[in-house]
PyMOL commands that place a pseudoatom at each C-alpha (Angstrom):
pseudoatom trace, name=CA, resn=MET, resi=1, chain=A, elem=C, hetatm=0, pos=[92.297, 123.414, 90.421]
pseudoatom trace, name=CA, resn=SER, resi=2, chain=A, elem=C, hetatm=0, pos=[93.955, 120.728, 88.041]
pseudoatom trace, name=CA, resn=ILE, resi=3, chain=A, elem=C, hetatm=0, pos=[94.037, 117.064, 88.745]
pseudoatom trace, name=CA, resn=THR, resi=4, chain=A, elem=C, hetatm=0, pos=[96.199, 114.434, 86.888]
pseudoatom trace, name=CA, resn=LEU, resi=5, chain=A, elem=C, hetatm=0, pos=[94.761, 110.959, 86.927]
pseudoatom trace, name=CA, resn=THR, resi=6, chain=A, elem=C, hetatm=0, pos=[96.668, 107.762, 86.663]
pseudoatom trace, name=CA, resn=LEU, resi=7, chain=A, elem=C, hetatm=0, pos=[95.895, 105.445, 83.800]
pseudoatom trace, name=CA, resn=GLU, resi=8, chain=A, elem=C, hetatm=0, pos=[94.067, 103.179, 86.081]
pseudoatom trace, name=CA, resn=GLN, resi=9, chain=A, elem=C, hetatm=0, pos=[92.047, 106.134, 87.339]
pseudoatom trace, name=CA, resn=GLU, resi=10, chain=A, elem=C, hetatm=0, pos=[91.317, 107.197, 83.616]
pseudoatom trace, name=CA, resn=ARG, resi=11, chain=A, elem=C, hetatm=0, pos=[90.190, 103.703, 82.771]
pseudoatom trace, name=CA, resn=ILE, resi=12, chain=A, elem=C, hetatm=0, pos=[87.880, 103.886, 85.581]
pseudoatom trace, name=CA, resn=VAL, resi=13, chain=A, elem=C, hetatm=0, pos=[86.402, 107.099, 84.882]
pseudoatom trace, name=CA, resn=GLN, resi=14, chain=A, elem=C, hetatm=0, pos=[85.999, 106.287, 81.167]
pseudoatom trace, name=CA, resn=ASN, resi=15, chain=A, elem=C, hetatm=0, pos=[84.388, 102.902, 82.219]
pseudoatom trace, name=CA, resn=LEU, resi=16, chain=A, elem=C, hetatm=0, pos=[81.822, 104.769, 83.973]
pseudoatom trace, name=CA, resn=LEU, resi=17, chain=A, elem=C, hetatm=0, pos=[81.146, 107.279, 81.377]
pseudoatom trace, name=CA, resn=ALA, resi=18, chain=A, elem=C, hetatm=0, pos=[80.636, 104.415, 79.136]
pseudoatom trace, name=CA, resn=THR, resi=19, chain=A, elem=C, hetatm=0, pos=[77.695, 103.080, 81.279]
pseudoatom trace, name=CA, resn=GLY, resi=20, chain=A, elem=C, hetatm=0, pos=[75.770, 106.330, 80.377]
pseudoatom trace, name=CA, resn=LYS, resi=21, chain=A, elem=C, hetatm=0, pos=[75.052, 106.880, 84.182]
pseudoatom trace, name=CA, resn=TYR, resi=22, chain=A, elem=C, hetatm=0, pos=[77.443, 109.806, 83.958]
pseudoatom trace, name=CA, resn=ARG, resi=23, chain=A, elem=C, hetatm=0, pos=[77.584, 112.497, 81.067]
pseudoatom trace, name=CA, resn=GLU, resi=24, chain=A, elem=C, hetatm=0, pos=[80.871, 113.770, 82.052]
pseudoatom trace, name=CA, resn=SER, resi=25, chain=A, elem=C, hetatm=0, pos=[84.157, 112.914, 83.833]
pseudoatom trace, name=CA, resn=GLY, resi=26, chain=A, elem=C, hetatm=0, pos=[83.297, 115.859, 86.677]
pseudoatom trace, name=CA, resn=GLU, resi=27, chain=A, elem=C, hetatm=0, pos=[79.977, 113.902, 87.419]
pseudoatom trace, name=CA, resn=VAL, resi=28, chain=A, elem=C, hetatm=0, pos=[82.017, 110.691, 88.067]
pseudoatom trace, name=CA, resn=ILE, resi=29, chain=A, elem=C, hetatm=0, pos=[84.571, 112.752, 90.100]
pseudoatom trace, name=CA, resn=GLN, resi=30, chain=A, elem=C, hetatm=0, pos=[81.719, 114.324, 92.189]
pseudoatom trace, name=CA, resn=ALA, resi=31, chain=A, elem=C, hetatm=0, pos=[80.023, 111.083, 92.928]
pseudoatom trace, name=CA, resn=ALA, resi=32, chain=A, elem=C, hetatm=0, pos=[83.408, 109.591, 94.031]
pseudoatom trace, name=CA, resn=LEU, resi=33, chain=A, elem=C, hetatm=0, pos=[83.714, 112.640, 96.452]
pseudoatom trace, name=CA, resn=THR, resi=34, chain=A, elem=C, hetatm=0, pos=[80.540, 112.380, 97.763]
pseudoatom trace, name=CA, resn=LEU, resi=35, chain=A, elem=C, hetatm=0, pos=[81.090, 108.415, 98.528]
pseudoatom trace, name=CA, resn=LEU, resi=36, chain=A, elem=C, hetatm=0, pos=[84.432, 109.476, 100.175]
pseudoatom trace, name=CA, resn=GLU, resi=37, chain=A, elem=C, hetatm=0, pos=[82.862, 112.278, 102.194]
pseudoatom trace, name=CA, resn=GLU, resi=38, chain=A, elem=C, hetatm=0, pos=[79.901, 109.757, 103.358]
pseudoatom trace, name=CA, resn=TYR, resi=39, chain=A, elem=C, hetatm=0, pos=[82.341, 107.014, 104.245]
pseudoatom trace, name=CA, resn=GLY, resi=40, chain=A, elem=C, hetatm=0, pos=[84.382, 109.401, 106.425]
pseudoatom trace, name=CA, resn=ALA, resi=41, chain=A, elem=C, hetatm=0, pos=[81.204, 110.423, 108.314]
pseudoatom trace, name=CA, resn=GLN, resi=42, chain=A, elem=C, hetatm=0, pos=[80.152, 106.721, 108.780]
pseudoatom trace, name=CA, resn=TYR, resi=43, chain=A, elem=C, hetatm=0, pos=[83.909, 105.832, 110.061]
pseudoatom trace, name=CA, resn=GLU, resi=44, chain=A, elem=C, hetatm=0, pos=[83.788, 108.624, 112.586]
pseudoatom trace, name=CA, resn=LEU, resi=45, chain=A, elem=C, hetatm=0, pos=[80.213, 107.445, 113.722]
pseudoatom trace, name=CA, resn=TRP, resi=46, chain=A, elem=C, hetatm=0, pos=[81.482, 103.889, 114.016]
pseudoatom trace, name=CA, resn=ILE, resi=47, chain=A, elem=C, hetatm=0, pos=[84.657, 105.175, 115.830]
pseudoatom trace, name=CA, resn=ASP, resi=48, chain=A, elem=C, hetatm=0, pos=[82.343, 107.129, 118.537]
pseudoatom trace, name=CA, resn=ASP, resi=49, chain=A, elem=C, hetatm=0, pos=[80.090, 104.047, 118.654]
pseudoatom trace, name=CA, resn=THR, resi=50, chain=A, elem=C, hetatm=0, pos=[83.294, 101.569, 119.319]
pseudoatom trace, name=CA, resn=ARG, resi=51, chain=A, elem=C, hetatm=0, pos=[84.643, 103.902, 122.127]
pseudoatom trace, name=CA, resn=SER, resi=52, chain=A, elem=C, hetatm=0, pos=[81.428, 103.968, 123.776]
pseudoatom trace, name=CA, resn=LYS, resi=53, chain=A, elem=C, hetatm=0, pos=[81.161, 100.206, 123.734]
pseudoatom trace, name=CA, resn=VAL, resi=54, chain=A, elem=C, hetatm=0, pos=[84.793, 99.999, 125.174]
pseudoatom trace, name=CA, resn=GLU, resi=55, chain=A, elem=C, hetatm=0, pos=[84.057, 102.433, 128.042]
pseudoatom trace, name=CA, resn=VAL, resi=56, chain=A, elem=C, hetatm=0, pos=[80.841, 100.321, 128.994]
pseudoatom trace, name=CA, resn=GLY, resi=57, chain=A, elem=C, hetatm=0, pos=[83.041, 97.070, 128.745]
pseudoatom trace, name=CA, resn=ILE, resi=58, chain=A, elem=C, hetatm=0, pos=[85.788, 98.472, 131.253]
pseudoatom trace, name=CA, resn=GLN, resi=59, chain=A, elem=C, hetatm=0, pos=[83.276, 99.832, 133.444]
pseudoatom trace, name=CA, resn=GLU, resi=60, chain=A, elem=C, hetatm=0, pos=[81.601, 96.247, 133.590]
pseudoatom trace, name=CA, resn=LEU, resi=61, chain=A, elem=C, hetatm=0, pos=[85.074, 94.968, 134.089]
pseudoatom trace, name=CA, resn=GLU, resi=62, chain=A, elem=C, hetatm=0, pos=[85.727, 97.219, 136.924]
pseudoatom trace, name=CA, resn=ARG, resi=63, chain=A, elem=C, hetatm=0, pos=[82.375, 96.085, 138.665]
pseudoatom trace, name=CA, resn=GLY, resi=64, chain=A, elem=C, hetatm=0, pos=[83.281, 92.431, 138.342]
pseudoatom trace, name=CA, resn=GLU, resi=65, chain=A, elem=C, hetatm=0, pos=[80.895, 91.639, 135.401]
pseudoatom trace, name=CA, resn=GLY, resi=66, chain=A, elem=C, hetatm=0, pos=[83.353, 90.306, 133.264]
pseudoatom trace, name=CA, resn=ILE, resi=67, chain=A, elem=C, hetatm=0, pos=[83.558, 86.550, 131.803]
pseudoatom trace, name=CA, resn=GLU, resi=68, chain=A, elem=C, hetatm=0, pos=[86.777, 84.425, 132.292]
pseudoatom trace, name=CA, resn=LEU, resi=69, chain=A, elem=C, hetatm=0, pos=[88.683, 83.859, 129.196]
pseudoatom trace, name=CA, resn=ASP, resi=70, chain=A, elem=C, hetatm=0, pos=[88.587, 80.105, 129.431]
pseudoatom trace, name=CA, resn=VAL, resi=71, chain=A, elem=C, hetatm=0, pos=[84.727, 80.276, 129.536]
pseudoatom trace, name=CA, resn=VAL, resi=72, chain=A, elem=C, hetatm=0, pos=[84.870, 82.908, 126.536]
pseudoatom trace, name=CA, resn=MET, resi=73, chain=A, elem=C, hetatm=0, pos=[87.342, 80.470, 124.597]
pseudoatom trace, name=CA, resn=ALA, resi=74, chain=A, elem=C, hetatm=0, pos=[85.174, 77.478, 125.186]
pseudoatom trace, name=CA, resn=LYS, resi=75, chain=A, elem=C, hetatm=0, pos=[81.901, 79.041, 123.778]
pseudoatom trace, name=CA, resn=LEU, resi=76, chain=A, elem=C, hetatm=0, pos=[84.016, 80.187, 120.742]
pseudoatom trace, name=CA, resn=ARG, resi=77, chain=A, elem=C, hetatm=0, pos=[85.284, 76.590, 119.997]
pseudoatom trace, name=CA, resn=THR, resi=78, chain=A, elem=C, hetatm=0, pos=[81.644, 75.532, 120.439]
pseudoatom trace, name=CA, resn=LYS, resi=79, chain=A, elem=C, hetatm=0, pos=[80.445, 78.241, 117.826]
pseudoatom trace, name=CA, resn=ILE, resi=80, chain=A, elem=C, hetatm=0, pos=[83.530, 77.066, 115.396]
pseudoatom trace, name=CA, resn=GLU, resi=81, chain=A, elem=C, hetatm=0, pos=[82.662, 73.609, 115.660]
pseudoatom trace, name=CA, resn=ARG, resi=82, chain=A, elem=C, hetatm=0, pos=[79.051, 74.026, 115.156]
pseudoatom trace, name=CA, resn=ALA, resi=83, chain=A, elem=C, hetatm=0, pos=[79.827, 76.283, 111.937]
pseudoatom trace, name=CA, resn=GLY, resi=84, chain=A, elem=C, hetatm=0, pos=[82.116, 73.842, 110.556]
pseudoatom trace, name=CA, resn=LYS, resi=85, chain=A, elem=C, hetatm=0, pos=[79.466, 70.898, 110.913]
pseudoatom trace, name=CA, resn=SER, resi=86, chain=A, elem=C, hetatm=0, pos=[76.765, 72.915, 109.323]
pseudoatom trace, name=CA, resn=VAL, resi=87, chain=A, elem=C, hetatm=0, pos=[79.004, 73.762, 106.041]
for i in range(1, 87): cmd.bond("trace and resi %d" % i, "trace and resi %d" % (i + 1))
show_as sticks, trace
zoom trace
């Protein structure tokens, strides 16, 4: 396989090589691909977790366990006001 890098990508690879952490460009590309693969796996876990939480929330709402919007908004306003005062 042959890959053509943009000038910016080449600059990044060269900068990483200059740190001495990598001996050749292939190592830089491998590290990047490994991180991309890990990111994808973590993203899928996040998606699954989010879907589960949404499902729990829907079930709670169906049982009447929800909180009225005006109550939620009032709590948010209070938190924002407190955060502004602590800055």
